[in-house]
LUMDREN-983536 format. One record per residue (C-alpha): chain; x, y, z. Coordinates in nm, 4 decimals. Layout:
<pts>
("A" (X Y Z))
...
</pts>
This chain:
<pts>
("A" (21.5433 -7.8539 0.0039))
("A" (21.4871 -7.5922 0.2746))
("A" (21.5705 -7.2632 0.1185))
("A" (21.6493 -7.0665 -0.1897))
("A" (21.9964 -7.0846 -0.2962))
("A" (22.1434 -6.7650 -0.1639))
("A" (22.2287 -6.4989 -0.4266))
("A" (22.1402 -6.7408 -0.7274))
("A" (21.8562 -6.8393 -0.9337))
("A" (21.7573 -7.1847 -0.8098))
("A" (21.4264 -7.2064 -0.6321))
("A" (21.2796 -7.4888 -0.4181))
("A" (21.0807 -7.6085 -0.7067))
("A" (21.3222 -7.6149 -0.9481))
("A" (21.5566 -7.8118 -0.7331))
("A" (21.2544 -8.0410 -0.6880))
("A" (21.2180 -8.0965 -1.0531))
("A" (21.5975 -8.1175 -1.1151))
("A" (21.6315 -8.3924 -0.8700))
("A" (21.3240 -8.5581 -1.0184))
("A" (21.4831 -8.5655 -1.3549))
("A" (21.7936 -8.6658 -1.2541))
("A" (21.6586 -8.9512 -1.0598))
("A" (21.4917 -9.0976 -1.3573))
("A" (21.8150 -9.2098 -1.4726))
("A" (22.0738 -9.2042 -1.1970))
("A" (21.9992 -9.4237 -0.8927))
("A" (22.3143 -9.3189 -0.6909))
("A" (22.1935 -9.0270 -0.4486))
("A" (22.5483 -8.9174 -0.4026))
("A" (22.5773 -8.8318 -0.7834))
("A" (22.2394 -8.6541 -0.7822))
("A" (22.3375 -8.4455 -0.4604))
("A" (22.6720 -8.3566 -0.6255))
("A" (22.4843 -8.2732 -0.9364))
("A" (22.2458 -8.0443 -0.7207))
("A" (22.5626 -7.8583 -0.5820))
("A" (22.7099 -7.7995 -0.9250))
("A" (22.4021 -7.6868 -1.0661))
("A" (22.3627 -7.4354 -0.7665))
("A" (22.7192 -7.3039 -0.8559))
("A" (22.5888 -7.2730 -1.2258))
("A" (22.2995 -7.0739 -1.1126))
("A" (22.5268 -6.8029 -0.9276))
("A" (22.4827 -6.9226 -0.5879))
("A" (22.7420 -6.7131 -0.3356))
("A" (22.6662 -6.9050 -0.0250))
("A" (22.7947 -7.2500 0.1213))
("A" (22.6030 -7.5355 -0.0388))
("A" (22.5034 -7.8510 0.1311))
("A" (22.2678 -8.0989 -0.0383))
("A" (22.1323 -8.4205 0.1300))
("A" (21.8980 -8.6480 -0.0450))
("A" (21.6895 -8.9173 0.1665))
("A" (21.5255 -9.2060 -0.0261))
("A" (21.2561 -9.3734 0.1685))
("A" (21.2321 -9.7431 0.0936))
("A" (21.1003 -10.0783 0.2461))
("A" (21.4292 -10.1291 0.4435))
("A" (21.5047 -10.4537 0.3259))
("A" (21.8536 -10.3579 0.2517))
("A" (21.8858 -10.1836 0.5712))
("A" (22.1067 -10.4425 0.7500))
("A" (22.3632 -10.4925 0.4546))
("A" (22.7097 -10.3278 0.5105))
("A" (22.8205 -10.0964 0.2391))
("A" (23.0555 -9.8184 0.2122))
("A" (23.0662 -9.5545 -0.0688))
("A" (23.3205 -9.3201 -0.1721))
("A" (23.3023 -9.0325 -0.4193))
("A" (23.6046 -8.7947 -0.4099))
("A" (23.5855 -8.4523 -0.5224))
("A" (23.8164 -8.2614 -0.7424))
("A" (24.2030 -8.2937 -0.6250))
("A" (24.2089 -7.9291 -0.6932))
("A" (24.4974 -7.7982 -0.4511))
("A" (24.7769 -8.0681 -0.4209))
("A" (25.0412 -7.8238 -0.3265))
("A" (24.8135 -7.6966 -0.0257))
("A" (24.9020 -7.8840 0.2767))
("A" (24.5514 -7.8354 0.4349))
("A" (24.3700 -7.9495 0.1384))
("A" (24.6162 -8.2521 0.0793))
("A" (24.5730 -8.3667 0.4382))
("A" (24.1883 -8.3361 0.4349))
("A" (24.1848 -8.5306 0.1038))
("A" (24.3832 -8.8030 0.2276))
("A" (24.1925 -8.8282 0.5667))
("A" (23.8735 -8.8714 0.3669))
("A" (24.0336 -9.1577 0.1483))
("A" (24.1632 -9.3189 0.4737))
("A" (23.8087 -9.3168 0.6000))
("A" (23.7212 -9.5456 0.3138))
("A" (24.0331 -9.7625 0.3511))
("A" (24.1996 -9.6084 0.0651))
("A" (24.5458 -9.4589 -0.0259))
("A" (24.5625 -9.1174 -0.1902))
("A" (24.6534 -9.2918 -0.5076))
("A" (24.3464 -9.5286 -0.5006))
("A" (24.1368 -9.1978 -0.4368))
("A" (24.2787 -9.0256 -0.7527))
("A" (24.1991 -9.3499 -0.9341))
("A" (23.8367 -9.3223 -0.8210))
("A" (23.8191 -8.9685 -0.9089))
("A" (23.9449 -9.0252 -1.2499))
("A" (23.7254 -9.3393 -1.3334))
("A" (23.4368 -9.1205 -1.2074))
("A" (23.5072 -8.8449 -1.4581))
("A" (23.5497 -9.0807 -1.7223))
("A" (23.2224 -9.2413 -1.6663))
("A" (23.0576 -8.9170 -1.6622))
("A" (23.1887 -8.8384 -2.0037))
("A" (23.0837 -9.1854 -2.1298))
("A" (22.7368 -9.1487 -1.9908))
("A" (22.6895 -8.8104 -2.1756))
("A" (22.8309 -8.9162 -2.4727))
("A" (23.1212 -8.6835 -2.4855))
("A" (23.4236 -8.9357 -2.4156))
("A" (23.5358 -8.9086 -2.7863))
("A" (23.4557 -8.5227 -2.8465))
("A" (23.1515 -8.3850 -2.9541))
("A" (22.8715 -8.6572 -2.9962))
("A" (22.6997 -8.7161 -3.3250))
("A" (22.3577 -8.6486 -3.1487))
("A" (22.3878 -8.3860 -2.8625))
("A" (22.1061 -8.3985 -2.6084))
("A" (21.8553 -8.1297 -2.5825))
("A" (21.9880 -8.0797 -2.2144))
("A" (22.3332 -8.0171 -2.3315))
("A" (22.2310 -7.8021 -2.6219))
("A" (22.0230 -7.5622 -2.3981))
("A" (22.3358 -7.5343 -2.1482))
("A" (22.5525 -7.4129 -2.4273))
("A" (22.3285 -7.1699 -2.5560))
("A" (22.2421 -7.0254 -2.1904))
("A" (22.6333 -7.0228 -2.1403))
("A" (22.6419 -6.7759 -2.4633))
("A" (22.3749 -6.5759 -2.3331))
("A" (22.1097 -6.6837 -2.5725))
("A" (21.7574 -6.7271 -2.4452))
("A" (21.6010 -7.0560 -2.5121))
("A" (21.2355 -7.0273 -2.3323))
("A" (21.0554 -6.9686 -2.6578))
("A" (21.2471 -7.2041 -2.8857))
("A" (21.1562 -7.5333 -3.0164))
("A" (21.3958 -7.8169 -2.9898))
("A" (21.4680 -7.7709 -3.3630))
("A" (21.5493 -7.4127 -3.3287))
("A" (21.7510 -7.4525 -3.0146))
("A" (21.9668 -7.7047 -3.2104))
("A" (22.0022 -7.4846 -3.5233))
("A" (22.1270 -7.1952 -3.2892))
("A" (22.3590 -7.4431 -3.1400))
("A" (22.5022 -7.5698 -3.4940))
("A" (22.5573 -7.1939 -3.5729))
("A" (22.7781 -7.1275 -3.2626))
("A" (22.9966 -7.4111 -3.4147))
("A" (23.0067 -7.2640 -3.7608))
("A" (23.1418 -6.9251 -3.6020))
("A" (23.3914 -7.1060 -3.3886))
("A" (23.2386 -7.0630 -3.0350))
("A" (23.2647 -7.3624 -2.8137))
("A" (22.9783 -7.5941 -2.8185))
("A" (23.0938 -7.8070 -2.5174))
("A" (22.8598 -7.7668 -2.2311))
("A" (23.0297 -7.6045 -1.9375))
("A" (23.0204 -7.8954 -1.7026))
("A" (23.1712 -8.0959 -1.9530))
("A" (23.4474 -7.8554 -2.0263))
("A" (23.5301 -7.8602 -1.6429))
("A" (23.5445 -8.2548 -1.6555))
("A" (23.7990 -8.2286 -1.9322))
("A" (23.9797 -7.9619 -1.7761))
("A" (24.0160 -8.1300 -1.4390))
("A" (24.1325 -8.4453 -1.6188))
("A" (24.4082 -8.2610 -1.8129))
("A" (24.5281 -8.0801 -1.5212))
("A" (24.5256 -8.3477 -1.2647))
("A" (24.5928 -8.6647 -1.4522))
("A" (24.7656 -8.5429 -1.7812))
("A" (24.7003 -8.8173 -2.0633))
("A" (24.5892 -9.0411 -1.7948))
("A" (24.7167 -9.4022 -1.7457))
("A" (24.8054 -9.5922 -2.0473))
("A" (24.5693 -9.8259 -2.2232))
("A" (24.6469 -10.2034 -2.1471))
("A" (24.7815 -10.1752 -1.8140))
("A" (24.6932 -10.4575 -1.5871))
("A" (24.5430 -10.3844 -1.2581))
("A" (24.8651 -10.3568 -1.0682))
("A" (25.0294 -10.1372 -1.3032))
("A" (24.7405 -9.9157 -1.3269))
("A" (24.7273 -9.8846 -0.9354))
("A" (25.1006 -9.8012 -0.9502))
("A" (25.0554 -9.5167 -1.1943))
("A" (24.8000 -9.3482 -0.9697))
("A" (25.0387 -9.4219 -0.6745))
("A" (25.3052 -9.2462 -0.8527))
("A" (25.0846 -8.9716 -0.9755))
("A" (24.9900 -8.9165 -0.6131))
("A" (25.3603 -8.9023 -0.4863))
("A" (25.4578 -8.6741 -0.7830))
("A" (25.1848 -8.4367 -0.6770))
("A" (25.3315 -8.3917 -0.3398))
("A" (25.6099 -8.1041 -0.3442))
("A" (25.9035 -8.1146 -0.1224))
("A" (25.8583 -7.9233 0.1925))
("A" (25.4768 -7.9388 0.1477))
("A" (25.3836 -8.0728 0.4861))
("A" (25.4620 -8.4751 0.3942))
("A" (25.8426 -8.4129 0.5176))
("A" (25.9752 -8.2357 0.8412))
("A" (26.0614 -7.9108 0.6572))
("A" (25.6966 -7.8608 0.5373))
("A" (25.5556 -7.9708 0.8811))
("A" (25.7594 -7.6956 1.0517))
("A" (25.6586 -7.4223 0.7949))
("A" (25.3243 -7.2649 0.9086))
("A" (25.1190 -6.9985 0.7417))
("A" (24.9833 -6.7052 0.9640))
("A" (24.6676 -6.5400 0.8578))
("A" (24.4979 -6.2687 1.0464))
("A" (24.1438 -6.2409 1.0853))
("A" (24.1115 -5.9371 0.8423))
("A" (24.3401 -6.1356 0.5749))
("A" (24.1015 -6.4379 0.6133))
("A" (23.7808 -6.2282 0.6027))
("A" (23.9090 -6.0645 0.2701))
("A" (23.9625 -6.4220 0.1212))
("A" (23.6366 -6.5390 0.2150))
("A" (23.4943 -6.2364 0.0425))
("A" (23.7074 -6.2896 -0.2547))
("A" (23.5633 -6.6519 -0.2685))
("A" (23.1921 -6.5365 -0.2284))
("A" (23.2650 -6.3001 -0.5159))
("A" (23.3526 -6.5748 -0.7376))
("A" (23.0414 -6.7644 -0.6660))
("A" (23.2192 -7.0183 -0.4376))
("A" (23.3869 -7.1646 -0.7411))
("A" (23.7543 -7.0972 -0.6184))
("A" (23.7882 -7.3392 -0.3116))
("A" (23.9297 -7.1439 -0.0070))
("A" (24.2252 -7.3874 0.0418))
("A" (24.3318 -7.2907 -0.3080))
("A" (24.3392 -6.9288 -0.2156))
("A" (24.5309 -7.0030 0.1178))
("A" (24.7580 -7.1899 -0.0942))
("A" (24.8272 -6.9002 -0.3429))
("A" (24.9051 -6.6970 -0.0082))
("A" (25.1325 -6.9490 0.1137))
("A" (25.3237 -6.9798 -0.2112))
("A" (25.3549 -6.5788 -0.2376))
("A" (25.4668 -6.5667 0.1262))
("A" (25.7333 -6.8337 0.0567))
("A" (25.8509 -6.6732 -0.2430))
("A" (25.8935 -6.3311 -0.0396))
("A" (26.0805 -6.5365 0.2184))
("A" (26.3153 -6.6583 -0.0543))
</pts>
């Protein structure tokens, strides 16, 4: 890791420690790299974030063909540029948009399962999750024992405050916003695939770029407006994707034209 996260609080030493801890129970470097980026955002980074992890091994498996695809959030389905880029990345892995959404859904579900949050608050909340919740509520944890942190965590629950870790809340929100109740239980493989393909088709509005009307409608953004959008994105810690902001602008312009 080459430099301190710009504008945030995530030093090189902290990144190394974070990665080391993650690798103790996660062998997939893509997931660990994604976790580093997520943590950088939580630590208030206001710069573009890229993370690359390299594992040096003996090379025995270097000649084996492999392809791994880890899609990000399908956050802006109404934005032509975002949807086109998302579909292009899926195509590189020989996947349709529906198959990519299925990958994303299964990944989010696995994250909940691995953390014990698949069925609500777990009976035993990990120390890491307890600490994350306390820090979210602006409570210092540095000088507290594990028992003291857990006691404060339970007090939050007793006064009606959220005791779900912020990253788990984001996963739950994404599942709800992007997939609703999800595919029904008991579907066979073909029916389940069809459910996600229908979900992908339903997320593509008429005139959005996948038809002739949408392809003919372009959004013109001058340099000043684009700079303001970038500044707005940076003020939010980079948590609002630029395509999403452009999509809002496009929708507003469409309403004005109507």
